[in-house]
C-alpha positions as CSV (number, residue, x, y, z in Angstrom):
1,I,83.8,42.6,166.8
2,D,80.0,43.1,166.6
3,L,79.8,46.7,165.5
4,I,82.0,49.2,163.7
5,M,81.1,52.9,163.7
6,I,82.5,55.1,161.0
7,I,81.9,58.8,161.4
8,A,83.2,61.2,158.7
9,V,86.3,59.1,157.8
10,L,85.7,57.5,154.5
11,H,85.7,60.8,152.5
12,H,89.3,61.2,153.6
13,I,90.5,57.9,152.1
14,P,91.5,57.8,148.4
15,L,89.1,55.8,146.3
16,N,91.8,53.4,145.2
17,K,92.5,52.5,148.9
18,L,89.0,52.4,150.1
19,E,88.5,48.8,149.1
20,L,91.4,47.8,151.3
21,Y,89.8,49.4,154.3
22,I,86.4,47.8,153.6
23,E,88.1,44.4,153.3
24,E,89.7,44.9,156.7
25,F,86.3,45.8,158.2
26,R,85.0,42.6,156.7
27,R,87.9,40.6,158.1
28,I,87.4,41.8,161.7
29,L,83.6,41.5,161.9
30,R,82.6,38.5,164.0
31,D,79.7,37.1,162.0
32,K,76.7,37.8,159.8
33,N,74.9,39.5,162.7
34,S,77.7,42.1,163.0
35,E,77.3,45.4,161.2
36,I,78.9,48.7,160.3
37,I,77.1,52.0,160.9
38,I,78.4,54.8,158.6
39,L,77.8,58.6,158.8
40,E,79.5,60.5,155.9
41,P,79.2,63.9,154.2
42,C,77.3,63.2,151.0
43,L,76.6,64.8,147.6
44,L,72.9,65.0,147.1
45,N,70.9,65.9,144.0
46,R,69.3,69.3,144.0
47,K,71.7,70.6,146.7
48,C,74.1,72.3,144.4
49,F,75.4,75.0,146.8
50,K,76.0,72.5,149.6
51,N,77.7,70.1,147.2
52,W,79.9,73.0,146.0
53,F,80.7,74.1,149.6
54,M,81.7,70.7,150.8
55,K,84.0,70.2,147.8
56,Q,85.6,73.5,148.3
57,F,86.0,73.6,152.1
58,D,86.0,70.1,153.5
59,K,89.5,68.7,154.2
60,G,88.3,65.3,152.7
61,N,88.8,65.1,148.9
62,Y,86.6,62.1,148.3
63,I,83.1,63.1,149.2
64,Q,80.7,60.8,147.2
65,N,77.1,60.5,146.5
66,E,74.8,57.9,148.2
67,Q,75.0,55.3,145.5
68,S,78.8,55.5,145.3
69,Y,79.2,54.9,149.1
70,L,76.8,51.9,149.0
71,T,78.4,50.4,145.9
72,H,81.8,50.2,147.6
73,F,80.3,48.1,150.4
74,N,78.1,46.0,148.1
75,K,81.1,45.1,145.9
76,A,82.9,43.8,149.1
77,G,80.0,41.4,149.9
78,F,78.0,43.6,152.3
79,Q,74.3,44.3,152.2
80,T,73.6,48.0,152.7
81,K,70.6,50.0,153.8
82,T,70.2,53.7,153.9
83,I,68.9,54.9,157.2
84,S,68.7,58.6,156.3
85,S,70.1,61.4,154.2
86,F,69.7,64.8,155.7
87,P,71.0,68.4,155.8
88,K,73.6,69.2,158.5
89,G,73.4,72.9,159.1
90,F,73.5,75.3,156.1
91,F,76.5,73.9,154.3
92,Y,76.6,70.0,154.6
93,N,74.5,67.0,153.6
94,E,75.0,63.8,155.6
95,L,74.3,60.1,154.7
96,L,73.6,57.6,157.5
97,F,73.7,54.0,156.4
98,K,74.5,50.5,157.6
99,A,76.2,47.5,156.1
100,H,76.2,43.9,157.2
101,L,77.8,40.7,155.8
102,N,75.8,38.6,153.3
């Protein structure tokens, strides 16, 4: 597999199981040129209302901040790069990043 796209899934996975998913992504990627593109709701500094809203009303119980998402992939041997973090409407923040094998 050359590319995995993950859109608004990780924040539904308990943190103690997230490493298992990331290891499976690593296993199925073909080579070091393969990558993962990830788009997730994200807790951002200075966005208190949006952070509160997401925690209260999103069905995913594991929304994280940018550094936390990146650290999970880095610990599993991926290099990560933030592409963008941005508001989504009035109530959400989104983080778009990519990860590829070291």
